[in-house]
C-alpha positions in Angstrom: 39.8 119.7 41.2 37.4 122.3 39.7 39.7 122.8 36.7 39.7 119.0 36.0 35.9 119.0 36.0 35.8 122.0 33.7 38.3 120.3 31.4 36.2 117.1 31.3 33.1 119.2 30.5 34.9 120.9 27.6 36.0 117.5 26.3 32.5 116.1 26.6 31.1 119.0 24.7 33.7 118.6 22.0 32.9 114.9 21.7 29.2 115.5 21.5 29.7 117.9 18.7 31.5 115.2 16.7 28.6 112.7 17.1 26.7 111.9 13.9 23.2 112.2 15.3 20.4 110.4 13.3 17.7 112.3 11.6 14.1 112.2 12.9 13.1 110.1 9.9 15.8 107.5 10.6 14.8 107.3 14.3 11.1 106.9 13.4 12.0 104.2 10.8 14.0 102.3 13.3 11.3 102.6 15.9 8.7 101.2 13.6 11.0 98.4 12.7 11.5 97.5 16.3 7.7 97.6 16.9 6.9 95.3 14.0 9.6 92.8 14.8 8.5 92.7 18.4 4.9 92.1 17.5 6.0 89.3 15.1 8.2 87.6 17.7 5.5 88.0 20.4 2.9 86.4 18.1 5.3 83.6 17.1 6.2 82.8 20.7 2.5 82.9 21.8 1.5 80.5 19.0 4.4 78.1 19.8 3.4 78.2 23.5 -0.3 77.6 22.7 0.5 74.6 20.4 2.9 73.1 22.9 0.5 73.5 25.8 -2.4 71.9 23.8 -0.1 69.1 22.7 1.1 68.4 26.2 -2.4 68.5 27.6 -3.6 66.0 25.0 -0.5 63.8 25.7 -0.9 63.8 29.4 -4.6 63.3 29.4 -4.2 60.2 27.1 -1.5 58.7 29.4 -3.7 58.7 32.5 
């Protein structure tokens, strides 16, 4: 049982050494891209929600 755990730990270590880890610049670039796109999508969804809520409010107030 212990030897199987040791073997898995060795295999995990070997696998992690083969991983092509991104550079700090690549991580920061990707992070900023995510932030900018998230802000854009949030602003877009907020504006669509605002327009639809105002439109429905006008429509339902006129139908009463």
